[in-house]
C-alpha positions in Angstrom: 12.1 17.7 -20.5 15.0 15.3 -20.9 13.9 12.0 -22.4 16.0 10.0 -20.0 14.2 11.5 -17.1 10.9 10.4 -18.6 12.2 6.9 -19.1 13.6 6.8 -15.5 10.4 8.1 -14.1 8.4 5.5 -16.1 10.8 2.7 -14.9 10.2 3.8 -11.3 6.4 4.0 -11.5 5.9 0.8 -13.5 6.8 -1.7 -10.6 4.5 0.2 -8.2 1.6 0.1 -10.6 2.2 -3.6 -11.3 2.3 -4.3 -7.5 -1.0 -2.4 -7.0 -2.6 -4.3 -9.9 -1.5 -7.7 -8.3 -2.7 -6.6 -4.9 -6.1 -5.4 -6.0 -6.5 -8.4 -8.3 -5.7 -10.9 -5.5 -7.9 -9.2 -2.9 -11.3 -10.5 -4.1 -10.0 -14.0 -4.5 -8.5 -14.1 -1.0 -11.6 -12.4 0.6 -14.0 -15.1 -0.7 -14.8 -17.5 2.1 -17.6 -19.6 0.6 -17.6 -21.2 -2.8 -20.2 -19.8 -5.2 -23.5 -21.7 -5.3 -23.5 -24.7 -7.5 -19.7 -25.1 -7.5 -20.0 -28.7 -6.2 -18.2 -28.0 -2.9 -19.2 -31.5 -1.6 -21.0 -30.2 1.5 -23.9 -32.6 2.2 -27.3 -31.1 2.8 -29.9 -32.3 5.3 -33.4 -33.2 4.0 -34.6 -29.8 5.1 -32.3 -28.1 2.6 -29.9 -26.5 5.1 -26.2 -27.3 5.0 -24.6 -29.4 7.7 -22.3 -27.5 10.1 -18.6 -27.6 9.1 -16.0 -28.6 11.6 -13.1 -26.2 11.8 -9.8 -27.6 13.1 -7.3 -25.0 14.2 -3.7 -25.6 13.0 -1.5 -25.3 16.0 1.7 -26.7 14.5 3.6 -24.4 12.1 3.7 -20.7 11.7 6.6 -18.4 12.4 7.9 -17.7 15.9 7.8 -14.1 17.1 11.5 -13.7 17.2 11.8 -14.6 13.5 9.2 -11.9 12.7 11.1 -9.4 14.8 14.4 -10.3 13.2 12.9 -9.9 9.7 11.5 -6.5 10.6 14.8 -5.3 12.1 16.8 -6.5 9.0 14.3 -4.8 6.7 14.6 -1.6 8.6 18.4 -1.6 8.6 18.5 -2.4 4.9 16.1 0.4 4.1 18.1 2.9 6.3 21.4 1.8 4.6 19.9 2.3 1.1 18.5 5.7 2.1 21.9 6.8 3.4 23.8 5.6 0.3 21.3 7.3 -2.0 21.5 10.5 0.0 25.3 10.5 -0.1 25.3 9.8 -3.9 22.9 12.7 -4.5 24.9 15.0 -2.3 28.2 14.2 -4.0 26.6 14.7 -7.4 25.2 18.1 -6.4 28.7 19.2 -5.2 30.2 18.0 -8.5 27.7 19.9 -10.5 28.1 23.1 -8.4 31.9 22.9 -8.7 31.7 22.6 -12.4 29.4 25.6 -12.8 
């Protein structure tokens, strides 16, 4: 096998593996909702030993409007389609050049 093909394949797989490692490494930290016991979270306890209920305030201000989400999705789809077409045309022209040379 050509050494350049191995290097190219390794270069293509490496970012995917790094992304998977980051995703799986961040998942447990993001999934944790309560601090571990004894971490000094500052929640006061009642004399009976139970924790006081925590008030949750919903954040209404902020976020991203739906049209911006839709616009990002459309642009990403168009960009992916453009890259796919360009790669297909480059591969097709290379195959024709190789076939003509043979």
